[in-house]
N, C-alpha and C positions, 0 to 999 in steps of 0.2 A: 269579323267578330261574330261569335255565337250570341243567341238571345237566351237570357236566363232570368228567372224571377219567380214570384209567387202569385198564384191565382186562387182567389177565394170562391168556392161554390156556395152561393146563398140562395134562399128561396123559401117558399112555404113548405110545411110538412107534406110529404108524399109527392113532391115534385119530381123525384127520381134522381136526386143528387148522388146518392151512394151507388145506385146502379150505374150511373154515368161514370163515376170515379172508377169503379171496378172494370168497366168496359175500356176506359182509356189506359189504365195501368196494365191490364191484361191478366190480372189475377185478383183474388178476393182479398181486399184489405178493409172492407166495410160490410157489415151485415145488412141485409135488406129484408123488408117485410111490407105487407100491405097495410100495416098499422101505422097511423101517424106518430110522429115523434120517436121513430125508431132510433135515429142517431142522437146520442146524448153527449158524446164527447167530441172535441175537435180531433179530426183524423188527418194526419199529414201523409202524403204519398208522392213519390217522385217519378216522373216520366222523363226518360233520356231519349234524345233524338240524334240520330246520326246525321252527318253532313249530307245535304241534298235530300232529306226526308221528304218523299212524295213531291219533289219539286219545290219544297219550301226551305225554311231556315233549319239550321241545326241548333242544338242547345238543350235546355233543360227547363221543365215546368215543375214547380213545387206546388202541388195542389193541396188545398186545405178544405176538406169537407166539413160543413158546419151543421149543427142542429137546425131543423126547420124553424123559421121565425113565426111565432104565434103568441097569443095572449098568455102570459105566465100566471099560473094559479098556485104554484108551490115554489119553494126555494130551488128545487131541482130545475124547474122550468125557467126561473129567473137566470140561473147560471147558464142554461142552455142558450137562451136568447142573447144574453150578454156575450157569450163566446162567438156567436154569429155576427152580432152588430160590431164587435170590436175589430173584426177583420176588415170592415169598410175603411178603417183608418190605417191599417197596417200593411195590407197586401198591395202588390204592384198593379194587379188587374182584378176586377170584380166580374164574375160570371153569374148573372142572375138566371137561375133555372126556373122556367115556368112550364107547368103542365098544360100543353096545348090542347089536351082533350077536355079541359074544363073551361067554363066561362069565367072571365076576370071578375073578381068580387072585391069586397072591402079589404080582405086580407092582402090582396095584390096591391091595392092602393096604398095600404100601410107600408108594405115593403118598398114600393117604388118611392114613397115619400122619404124613406131613409136615405135615398140616393141623392136628394136635392143638393146637399153640400159636399158630395163626393167629387173630388177633382181627378181621381184616377180613371183610366178607361174602364167603361162598363160594357160588357158584351151580353146581349140577351140571348139565352139558349132556349129555344122553343122545343121542349122535349115531348116525347110520346107521339110523334107525327105518324107513327104506324097506326094510331087509333083515330086519325083525323083525315077527312077528305081534303085533297090538295086544294080544292076550290075555297076552302075555309081558311087557309093559311094567310093569304094576302090581306084579307080584311082584319085578321087578328094582328098581323104585323103592323098594319096601318094604325090600329087602335093602340098598340103597345108603343108606337112612336111618340105618343103624347105623355108617356110615363117619364121618359128621360131621353137625353141626347145620347143614344147608344153609339158606341164606336162601331158596332156591327150587330146584326141579327142573324143567328144561325139556327135553322131547323135541324133537329136531330132525332134519332130514336136510340136511346141507350139500350133498349131491349134487343134491337136488331143490328145496331152498329151503323145504321144509315146516317150519313152526314157527320160522323164523329171525326173522320180524318180532316175534313174541312175545318171543323171547330178547332182542332189541334193547331192547324196552320194559322188560323185567325188569332188564337191566343198567343202563339209564339211571336207573331208580328207585332203584337201590342206590348210585348215585354221589352225592357231595355237591353241594349247590348252589354255583354259582360261575361265573365267566367262562370262556370257552373257553381251552384251553391253547395251541392253535395257531391261526393265521389260517385263514380259510375255504378258501383255495386249497391248503392243505398236505395232502399225501397220505401220504408215507412217508419214512422216513429212509434208505432204501436208495439208494445212489448208482447212477448209470447204469452205471458199471464193475461194481459188485457185481451188478446185475441181469443184465448181459450174461454174467458168469461163471456165475451160477446157471442161466440158460437153457441154456447149453451143458451144464452138469452134469446138468440134467434129462434131456437127450437121452442122455447117457452112461448114466444110471440106467435109462432106458427100453429100451435095447438091449443091456445086459450083464447077466449073471447071477452066481450064486454069491457069492463074497466080493469080486469086483471093484468093485461099487458102493461098498463101505465103504472101499476102499483107493485111491480116486481123488479128485482134487481139481482144480479149474480156477482158473487165475490169468490175469488180463488183463495182457498184457505192454505193449500199446499201444492207446490209444483215440484214434484220429485223427478229430477232427471239424472239420478245417479246411475241408472242403467239405460240411458237414453238410446243406445244403439239398437236395443231390442224391445224396450218397454218404457213408456212415459206414464207416470202416475200423477193424476190430477184430481184434487179434492175440492169440490165447490159447494157453496151454500146459495140456495135460491131464497131470497127474502120476499116475503109478502107482508102486507100491512095488517091483516086481520086473521084471527084464528079460523074463521069460516072459509078462508081462501086456501088453506093448506090442503084440504081434501080435494080441491079442484086440481091442484098441481100434482098431487100424488095419484089421484084416480082410484077407482075401485080395484082393490087388491094390488095396488101399486102399478096398475097398467099404464097410467099417464106418465109417471116419472120414468118408467122403463122405456117408453117410446121416446121421450125427450132425450134420455141418456144414450140410447142406441143410436139415434140419428146424429146427435152431437158428437159421439165417439167416432162415428164413421167420417164425419167432416174433419175432425181433429187428426185422425190417422192420415187422411189425404194431405192435410196441411203440413203436418210435422214429418210425414213420410216414415212413420214408425208405428208400432203397436201402442195403443193407449188404453190404460185402465182409468176409467172415469167414475168417480164416486160423487153422488149428488145427495144432498139433504135439503130439507125445507125448514125454514125458521121464520117465526113472526118477529117483525121489527116495526112496531107501530109508528106511523108518521115519519118513516125514514126519509121521505122526499123533502121534509122541512128541517132535517137534522144536519147541521153544517158539518159536524164531525164525520157522520156516516158518508156524506157526499164527498168529503175529502178522501176517505178510505176507499171509496169506489172510483176515485180518480176523475170525478166530474170537475172540469176546470172552472176557476173563478173568472179568468180572463184569458185572452189569446194574445200572443205576441208574434211579431214577424219572425219567420224562420231564420236562424243564424247559420252561417256557413260552417260546414263540418269538413274536416280533412282527415 
C-alpha cells in the first residue's frame, strides 16, 4: 500500500515554510519574501511520489502551508494565526519548521506549547542549515528535544535543497497507508486569480519597506482570458490604509508602480505561459485589516479544514 495524507507546515514568521514548499513541489505555488507574515492564506499543494522513490515509499503528500504563528494585532492576523493553529487538529502529520540560523526565543516556546496536546506525529524541520555551522546543529537539536517528543528531526536547507529528499521520505513514513487523496495531475488549490494577486503582492513586498508591506493587499478586479492563447488581461487594485501611502507605491512619476507592474507581469507570463497585460491601480481602504467583509473578499480564511479527496 502507498502512503498518503496531509502534512501541515507550521512555524514562526520567516522560518522558510513557503520556500520549503516551493522546493518540494518543484514549482512556485507560494510567494516568498524577507518580510515577516508574507503568507496570509492557507496554501494547499500536492506532491506525488512514484513507487520506489529514492528507496522509500510511494504515495502522496498533501502539504498545507500556513501563515507564521505570531501575536495577532488585527483581524487579519487573527485569521492568519487561526488558520495555522487549526491544522494542528486536522492534519495527519505536523511539520514544525524552525529557522536554525536564529536562537530559540519566546516565540518558539509559544509555538512548541501549542504542540502539548497534539497526538499526531510531529516532525521538526531545522531549516536554513546552509547558514549554520555543522557543529551548532547537534546542541540545537538537543535543546529542541525538550520542546516536544518529535517523531523525527530533519536538518534541511530549503534554499539549496540539502536534506529535502530525506525530509520527504520521513514525512511519507509517518503518513498512514491508503489511496491518494488527489488525482495524479492535481497541483494546488490556489486559483489563477489568487496566484495573480499574490505575484503582484510579492513585488510590492520586494520594493517597499517599513510598515507598508503589512498594510497592503492586492485584489484582482478582472481576469479576462477571452483571448488567452495569445493574451491574458489582468486588472488589479493594490490597497493601502492611508492616503500618504499611495505616493510610496506609485513612486515619483509612476516609477515604482511601473517597476512593480513590469516584474509582476514577467512572472505572470512565465507562470501562465502566455503574454499578459497587467493593469494596476492604487486605492485607499482604511483599516482593511480589521474589516471582516474585505478579508472575505480577499480570500483570507476564517478556519482550515482537512483536505477532502478529489476525483
